[in-house]
C-alpha positions in Angstrom: -14.4 4.1 -21.7 -12.1 3.3 -24.5 -8.4 3.4 -25.2 -6.2 2.2 -28.0 -2.5 1.4 -27.4 -0.2 1.1 -30.4 3.4 -0.1 -30.4 5.5 2.6 -32.0 9.0 1.1 -31.4 11.8 3.5 -31.2 12.0 6.6 -33.4 9.5 5.1 -35.9 11.2 1.7 -36.2 9.7 -1.5 -35.0 12.4 -2.1 -32.4 12.3 -0.9 -28.9 9.4 -0.7 -26.5 7.6 2.6 -27.2 3.8 2.8 -27.2 1.2 5.5 -27.7 -2.2 5.4 -26.0 -5.0 7.2 -27.6 -7.9 7.7 -25.1 -11.5 7.8 -25.8 -11.6 11.4 -24.9 -9.1 12.2 -27.7 -5.9 12.5 -25.7 -2.5 10.9 -26.4 -0.1 9.5 -23.8 3.3 8.1 -24.7 4.9 5.2 -22.8 8.2 3.5 -23.0 10.1 0.7 -21.4 13.4 0.8 -19.5 16.5 0.3 -21.5 17.9 -3.2 -21.5 21.6 -3.2 -22.2 21.9 -7.0 -22.4 19.1 -7.2 -25.0 18.6 -3.7 -26.6 15.9 -5.0 -28.9 13.7 -5.8 -25.9 14.3 -2.6 -24.0 13.0 0.9 -24.3 14.8 4.2 -24.9 13.6 6.0 -21.7 11.6 8.5 -23.8 8.4 8.4 -21.8 7.0 7.0 -18.5 6.8 3.3 -18.0 3.3 1.8 -18.2 3.2 1.0 -14.4 4.3 4.6 -13.7 1.2 5.8 -15.6 -1.0 3.5 -13.5 0.5 5.1 -10.4 0.1 8.6 -11.8 -3.5 7.9 -12.8 -4.2 6.7 -9.3 -2.8 9.9 -7.9 -4.9 11.9 -10.2 -8.0 10.0 -9.4 -7.7 10.4 -5.6 -6.5 14.1 -5.8 -9.5 14.9 -7.9 -11.8 13.3 -5.3 -10.1 15.2 -2.4 -10.4 18.6 -4.1 -14.0 18.0 -5.1 -15.0 16.7 -1.6 -13.4 19.8 0.0 -15.1 22.2 -2.4 -18.5 20.6 -1.9 -17.9 21.1 1.9 -17.4 24.8 1.1 -13.8 24.8 2.1 -11.4 27.2 0.5 -9.0 24.7 -1.1 -6.3 26.4 -3.3 -4.1 23.5 -4.1 -3.6 19.8 -3.8 -0.7 17.5 -4.6 -0.1 13.9 -3.8 3.2 12.2 -3.8 3.0 8.4 -4.3 5.6 5.9 -3.3 5.1 2.3 -4.3 6.7 -1.0 -4.0 6.2 -3.9 -6.4 6.4 -7.6 -6.2 9.8 -9.1 -7.2 8.3 -11.8 -9.4 5.8 -11.7 -12.3 3.2 -10.3 -12.3 5.0 -7.5 -10.6 1.9 -6.0 -9.0 2.1 -3.1 -6.5 2.4 -4.5 -3.0 2.4 -1.2 -1.1 1.5 2.3 -1.9 1.9 5.4 0.3 0.2 8.6 -0.7 1.3 11.9 0.9 -1.1 14.7 0.3 -0.2 18.4 0.5 -3.3 20.5 0.6 -3.2 24.2 0.5 -6.1 26.5 1.5 -7.5 29.1 3.8 -8.2 27.8 7.3 -8.7 24.2 6.2 -9.6 22.0 9.1 -7.5 18.9 9.4 -10.5 16.7 10.1 -12.1 17.8 6.8 -9.0 16.9 4.8 -8.6 13.6 6.6 -12.3 12.8 5.9 -11.9 13.8 2.2 -8.9 11.5 1.8 -10.7 8.6 3.6 -13.9 9.1 1.5 -11.8 9.0 -1.7 -10.2 5.7 -0.7 -13.2 4.1 0.8 -15.9 5.2 -1.6 -15.0 7.1 -4.7 -11.5 6.4 -6.2 -11.9 3.4 -8.4 -8.1 3.3 -9.2 -7.3 3.0 -5.5 -10.0 0.4 -5.0 -8.4 -1.7 -7.8 -4.8 -1.4 -6.5 -5.9 -2.1 -2.9 -6.6 -5.6 -4.0 -2.9 -6.3 -4.1 -1.3 -3.4 -2.3 -1.4 -2.1 1.2 -2.5 1.6 0.7 -1.5 4.1 3.4 -1.9 7.9 3.5 -0.6 10.9 5.2 -1.2 14.6 4.7 0.0 18.1 5.5 -1.8 21.4 5.4 -0.4 24.6 4.0 -2.0 27.9 4.8 -2.5 29.9 1.7 
């Protein structure tokens, strides 16, 4: 897996904290820092997600992918899956995630709760490499709700 991240600055200048990531699969992802009113040259312009937000979003995508795939392989009629992530970070550098809660909303036809619970557990215990990495510093908890559809 490869990725190149390039500092773009703000609006094509070399000030600000904008970055563009070009992934090995040929996709582009913009990132930016938070504005810093006391030192504008060190802050971003709030034009894109923060780098740590993209880490959290990637983790959500990784685990949701697993949950859907596990349910499909179990021949369950899953129609939708979303996961809301709420994280806390350390107050000192490096500001790693210290806790992450993932709330899954899974939509389908007659989905058994134990199957969804098992899919989430399998993702976190065996398949989701992003969750495995973040669990080294963060307490990861989960919950879920089922929506008939």
